[in-house]
N, C-alpha and C positions, 0 to 999 in steps of 0.2 A: 322584549322585540315586536315590531312594528311589522304586520299585513299587510303588503298593499296588493292592488291587485287593479293592472290597465285593464280598461276596457274598452268594447266599438264594436259596435252592433253595423249589418250590411239592412237593405231593407226593402220589401216592393214597389215606394215608392215616399213621399215625404207625411202623405198626414194618416193623422195614426187614424182622426175623428171619420175617415173613411173606410176604413177597415184594410186601412194595407199592415203586412205583415214584419216584422223580421226574417229572416233569406238565410244570416251568418251570423254566429257569437261569434268576437275567438278572445278569451281575457287572457293575459300572461302576469306568471305571483311575484310580487318581490318579497323579500324581506328585509328588514334594518337598510332598503335602499340599495341589494342589488339582487341580479334577479338569480332565481331558484330551480329557472328551469321546468317546474310545474306548468300546466296551465291548459286550458277552454278549452277547445275550438269546434265548435261543431253548423252543418250545415244544414239549415233546415225547410222541408215540406210546406208553402204557406199557402196549399191551397184555395190559389189566386194567383190569376196572370203579374204579373213584373211590368211597371211601366216603364217603358219607352225610355224617360228619364232617367231614371234612375239606373236602370240597364247598360245606358251609353256611360254609366260612374263606375260602378260597382263590375259587369265586367257574364255576369252567374244570371247565365237561358235559366228559361222556368223546365227546360227538356232538363236540366245538369241536374235540379229538386226533385222531380218525379220519385225520384225512388228513398227523397235524404229520412229521419223519421218527422214525425211533424211535434210543437214545441208542447202542448202534453210529455211524449216521452220520455224528455231532460231534464222537462223544467227543476223532478225533485235533485237532480245534479247539480244539476246551474245554484242551485242553490244553494247546497249541500258545498262548491267552492268557492260563492261570492260570502257565505256566516260570517258575518262578523269585523268581514274584513274592511278600508278607507278603499273605496273604489276611486281613481282619479280617470273621468272620462273628460269629451271633449265640447263640452254643448253637451253637459247630462242631463241637461230633461229635458232632449230631446231621445236620448238613448235609455234613458229616463222612461221616462213616456208609456213607450217603443215597450219596456221589457213589463210594465206594470198592469199595460193593452192584454199582452199575450196574456200572464197567470188572472187575474180575471175572467179569460174569456174560458181559461182551463178550470173553471171555479173555484180555483187555489189565489186566491183575493194576497194579494203583498205589498204592506211600504216597503220600497227598498229603504227608503233613508234611516227608519229603525230600526231594519237587521244591519246596516252600511251606513261607514262616516264616507261623504261624498263630497270628495273634491273637483273641482272646473277645472281644467286647466283653461276651457277660453275666456273663463269670468278674470282668473286668475291673471294670464296674458293682457289684457284692454287695463289692467290694474296699474302692471312695469309699461305695458306697450301704449300709452292713452294716444285714440286720433292716428291708427297706424295697421295695416295687417294683418292679420294674429290665428290667421286660419292653417291649417297643420303643416300647408307646406310652408306660411312666413314660418312661421315658427324653423322651419328646418331648416333654413335658408338661414337667418337672424342667426341659430345657435349652431349652425355649419353638424348637424341633422346627415347624414348622406341618408339624400329617397329616390337612390337616381333605380331602383327597380319595381317603383308606387307610379308600373303604366298607366293600372283603376288600383278605386281602392280596391281594398278587403281586412276584414275586420280581420284579424287574424294580424300581418302582414302592417296594419296600419296602428294596432295596441300595441306591440314593437316599436315604431318611432315614435309610438307619441310618448312610450316607457322615455327613449331615447334623450324626448326635448322638458317632459319633468324632470329629471334630476339631469339635465342642465340648466334646466331655467331656477333648481330650487337651491341649486348647491353650487353654480359652477358652471365653464364647461370642461367637454366629456374630453377631447384634446384638442391641444395643440401647438404652430410650427417656433419649433425655440428658436429652429435656425432664421427664421421671420423675426421674430418681434426683436431675439438681441439684434437685431438686426440694425431694427428702425428703433427699437430705443438711442442708439449709443445714432442714427441720424437725428436723432431729437436733439439730444443731448449739445449737438456739436453745432446745431445751429442757434443756441439760446445760450455764448457766451457775451462776456460785456469785463471787455476789457482784461479777455483771457481767460476767464474765467467760466466756467459754469454758476448760472443762476438755481438757485432753488427755492421753486413756490410754496410758498404752505397756508392750508386750508384758511382764511382768518374764522373768527365763531362765531357769524353768522353760519359758513359752509358745512363745519364741522358740528352741527345744533338739526342742517335740513338733516348733512351725514344720517347722522344719532336717532331723526324722527321716522326716514324713511329705509333704513335696521332694521329698525322699531315693531314698525309695517309689515313690512316682510315675512320678518318672524312671527309677528302673530301669524297672517294668514300661513303663515306653513308649515305650524309647531311645534316655533326653537329648530325648524330649521338655515338661519341666515348666522354660515358658519361663520362670513365678518363681521358679525355686528360687535364693534367692538367695544361696547357698553355691557355684555354679558362677560368681561372680561378686566 
């Protein structure tokens, strides 16, 4: 059984060294790459003002957070939820840095990497798509993940969107239009004929070698989840 937690946070600002704080945590559980319905979601009172720039991104206000719990009040519940799981995070150093800062401030020092395995989807995406935009919105567009409800960033919403992107990015498309695919394939075949016969293009030895090396690299990075790795069969 593989237990994974897709995690995202929203904060009062971008710089943890200026004592910016977490104001929302969203975690969604996957078991063997399937959503279980288990989640951890909490808004937090940071006991400080939210930067205007951050507020324009997530839309969370200081007034909304006034009656929310402090991090110290939920730290044990959060730790129990993520402990031992693989964390899937987009730009992991940012969220991990804030989480460890919060635990340190609550006099409960925790090194997340020692209790959880960490999968940084941003790092992984950059290896798959070098030189391209790899923001969560860009990945949604690339993999056909619906993010139409994302007017503002939100930790739980973004965790779910990231979960869909992760599953698509590491295991193939979640869904696709069969009718469109079949139509395009037929059109493609119709244009590739010679004396009335369809042409068949076969990969040469160099192309097959490059394909195998790429699949092996993806397989290694995704802990054996490259399902199209022909060298495994």
